[in-house]
C-alpha positions as CSV (number, residue, x, y, z in Angstrom):
1,X,-7.8,13.4,-15.6
2,X,-10.8,11.6,-16.9
3,X,-13.1,9.5,-14.7
4,X,-12.0,6.4,-16.8
5,X,-8.3,7.2,-16.2
6,X,-8.9,7.5,-12.5
7,X,-11.0,4.3,-12.4
8,X,-8.1,2.5,-14.2
9,X,-5.7,3.7,-11.5
10,X,-8.0,2.5,-8.7
11,X,-8.5,-0.8,-10.5
12,X,-4.8,-1.4,-10.9
13,X,-4.3,-0.8,-7.1
14,X,-7.3,-3.0,-6.2
15,X,-6.2,-6.0,-8.3
16,X,-2.5,-5.3,-7.7
17,X,-1.5,-5.1,-11.4
18,X,0.8,-2.7,-13.0
19,X,-0.9,0.5,-14.0
20,X,0.5,0.3,-17.6
21,X,-1.0,-3.2,-18.0
22,X,-4.5,-1.8,-17.0
23,X,-4.0,1.3,-19.2
24,X,-3.2,-1.0,-22.2
25,X,-6.6,-2.8,-22.0
26,X,-9.5,-1.7,-24.2
27,X,-12.3,0.1,-22.3
28,X,-14.7,-2.7,-23.0
29,X,-12.5,-5.3,-21.1
30,X,-14.6,-7.1,-18.6
31,X,-13.8,-6.5,-15.0
32,X,-14.1,-10.2,-14.3
33,X,-12.2,-11.2,-17.5
34,X,-8.9,-13.0,-17.1
35,X,-6.9,-9.9,-18.0
36,X,-8.1,-8.2,-14.8
37,X,-9.5,-11.0,-12.7
38,X,-11.4,-8.9,-10.3
39,X,-12.2,-11.0,-7.2
40,X,-14.8,-10.2,-4.5
41,X,-12.1,-8.9,-2.2
42,X,-10.5,-6.7,-4.9
43,X,-14.0,-5.6,-5.8
44,X,-14.6,-4.3,-2.3
45,X,-11.3,-2.5,-2.3
46,X,-12.2,-0.9,-5.7
47,X,-15.7,0.2,-4.6
48,X,-14.3,1.6,-1.3
49,X,-11.7,3.6,-3.3
50,X,-14.3,4.9,-5.6
51,X,-16.4,6.1,-2.7
52,X,-13.3,7.8,-1.2
53,X,-12.2,9.4,-4.5
54,X,-15.5,10.3,-6.1
55,X,-18.0,10.4,-3.2
56,X,-20.1,7.8,-4.9
57,X,-21.3,5.0,-2.6
58,X,-21.8,2.3,-5.2
59,X,-23.5,0.0,-2.7
60,X,-26.0,2.7,-1.9
61,X,-26.9,3.5,-5.5
62,X,-29.4,1.9,-7.8
63,X,-26.7,-0.1,-9.5
64,X,-27.3,-3.2,-11.6
65,X,-24.6,-5.6,-12.5
66,X,-24.3,-4.1,-16.0
67,X,-22.4,-1.3,-14.4
68,X,-19.7,-3.7,-13.3
69,X,-19.4,-5.3,-16.8
70,X,-16.4,-3.5,-18.0
71,X,-14.0,-0.6,-17.4
72,X,-16.1,1.7,-19.6
73,X,-19.4,0.8,-17.9
74,X,-18.0,1.4,-14.4
75,X,-16.5,4.7,-15.5
76,X,-19.8,5.7,-17.1
77,X,-21.7,4.8,-13.9
78,X,-19.4,6.8,-11.7
79,X,-19.2,9.6,-14.1
80,X,-22.9,10.2,-14.0
81,X,-22.9,10.3,-10.2
82,X,-19.7,12.0,-9.3
83,X,-19.7,15.1,-7.1
84,X,-16.5,16.7,-8.6
């Protein structure tokens, strides 16, 4: 499974949306766009899940907000730092 596919699954759980709905979105969909509606609480759940799944502590990384712009940018950020 690709990093992006796994990120989509974690995102669906964090924002409590159906996985199929998240899978149907284009990769450039903004995480804070109305289709996803990532809130600060859901964002914390997502970043915690990413740390558990990939071993990437997003809060401890040199991350800029561009990494949280879209599904694709978050997947790219995690993909370059993953310890798979």
